[in-house]
C-alpha positions in Angstrom: 0.0 0.0 0.0 1.4 3.4 -0.9 1.9 5.8 1.9 0.0 9.1 1.7 2.2 12.2 2.0 1.2 14.9 4.4 0.7 18.6 3.4 3.3 21.2 4.5 0.8 22.5 7.2 0.3 19.0 8.5 4.1 18.5 8.8 4.5 21.9 10.5 1.8 21.0 13.0 3.7 17.9 14.1 5.6 18.1 17.4 9.2 17.5 16.3 11.6 17.6 19.3 14.5 20.0 18.9 17.6 20.9 20.8 19.7 24.0 21.1 23.4 23.4 21.7 26.6 25.6 21.9 28.2 25.8 18.5 31.7 26.7 17.4 33.0 26.8 13.8 35.6 28.8 11.9 35.9 31.3 14.7 32.2 31.7 15.2 30.9 31.0 18.6 27.1 30.8 19.1 24.3 28.3 19.3 22.8 25.7 16.9 19.2 24.7 17.0 18.2 21.6 15.1 15.4 19.0 14.9 16.5 15.7 16.5 14.7 13.6 13.9 15.9 15.8 11.0 19.3 17.2 11.8 19.5 19.0 8.4 16.8 21.4 9.8 19.1 23.7 11.7 19.5 27.4 12.5 22.5 29.2 14.0 22.6 32.3 16.1 24.8 34.2 18.6 22.3 33.4 21.3 19.8 30.5 21.8 17.0 32.9 21.2 18.6 34.1 17.9 19.1 30.5 16.8 15.4 29.8 17.4 14.2 33.1 15.8 13.9 31.8 12.3 13.7 28.2 13.1 10.1 27.6 11.9 10.9 29.3 8.6 14.0 27.0 8.2 11.8 24.0 9.1 9.1 25.0 6.6 11.6 25.6 3.8 13.3 22.2 4.3 9.9 20.4 4.5 8.7 22.1 1.3 12.0 21.1 -0.4 11.6 17.5 0.8 8.0 17.3 -0.4 8.9 18.8 -3.8 11.8 16.4 -4.3 10.1 13.3 -2.9 12.5 13.0 0.0 11.3 10.8 2.8 10.3 12.9 5.8 10.5 11.0 9.2 7.7 11.3 11.7 8.7 12.9 15.0 9.9 10.5 17.7 7.3 11.3 20.3 8.8 8.8 22.8 12.3 10.4 22.6 12.5 11.3 26.3 9.6 9.1 27.5 11.8 6.0 27.2 14.5 7.5 29.4 14.2 7.4 33.1 16.1 10.1 35.0 17.0 9.3 38.6 18.5 12.7 39.4 21.7 11.0 40.4 24.9 11.6 38.4 28.4 10.2 39.1 31.0 12.7 38.1 34.8 12.3 38.2 36.7 15.5 38.5 40.3 16.4 39.3 41.1 16.6 43.0 42.0 20.3 42.8 38.6 21.1 41.3 36.9 19.0 44.0 38.8 21.0 46.6 37.9 24.4 45.0 34.3 23.5 44.7 34.2 22.3 48.3 35.8 25.6 49.4 33.3 27.7 47.4 30.4 25.7 48.9 31.7 26.4 52.4 32.0 30.1 51.6 28.5 30.1 50.2 27.2 28.3 53.3 25.7 25.4 51.3 26.5 21.7 50.8 28.8 20.7 47.9 25.8 19.0 46.2 23.7 22.2 46.4 26.7 24.3 45.1 27.3 22.0 42.2 23.6 22.0 41.3 23.7 25.8 41.2 26.9 25.9 39.1 25.5 23.4 36.6 22.1 25.3 36.4 23.9 28.6 35.9 26.1 27.2 33.3 23.2 25.8 31.3 21.2 29.1 31.4 23.8 31.8 31.0 25.5 32.9 27.8 29.2 32.7 27.2 29.5 36.4 27.6 27.8 36.3 31.0 30.2 33.5 32.1 33.2 35.5 31.0 31.9 38.5 33.0 31.4 36.3 36.0 35.0 34.9 35.7 36.4 38.5 35.5 34.3 39.4 38.5 35.7 36.4 40.4 39.3 37.3 39.5 38.7 40.9 40.8 37.1 39.6 44.0 40.1 37.3 44.6 42.4 40.2 44.1 40.5 42.3 46.6 40.6 39.5 49.2 44.4 39.0 48.7 45.0 42.7 49.0 43.3 42.6 52.5 45.5 39.7 53.7 
């Protein structure tokens, strides 16, 4: 039996999972958004928001091209994350010096090492590279102030 092709609007209405990841190529540093099921559908920007700005247009153009050329278009994998069980537990190996620094920072912040690492990971996942550079500069200046008082 021959499979019936969907219309462009039907494909656009499907819930394709996508991901936005840091991207670096030829000196450009930014973010790449792409469909997990169709990696050729991608958009790049200097921020995650910019990478997603024209994403629907890119998706529509690729789907129209695929329909026109008779290219097979995969259905979205709706069970992509449903099949993965997350325990909330991660085992991480880090250098001893980094372990010591993280422990010291946690003590200075008055929180457990686990709570501190949770905050650092969350901040790292939600801030831009520019914000992280600013934070690093701020930390260096803070250390310099502390050393000058000793």
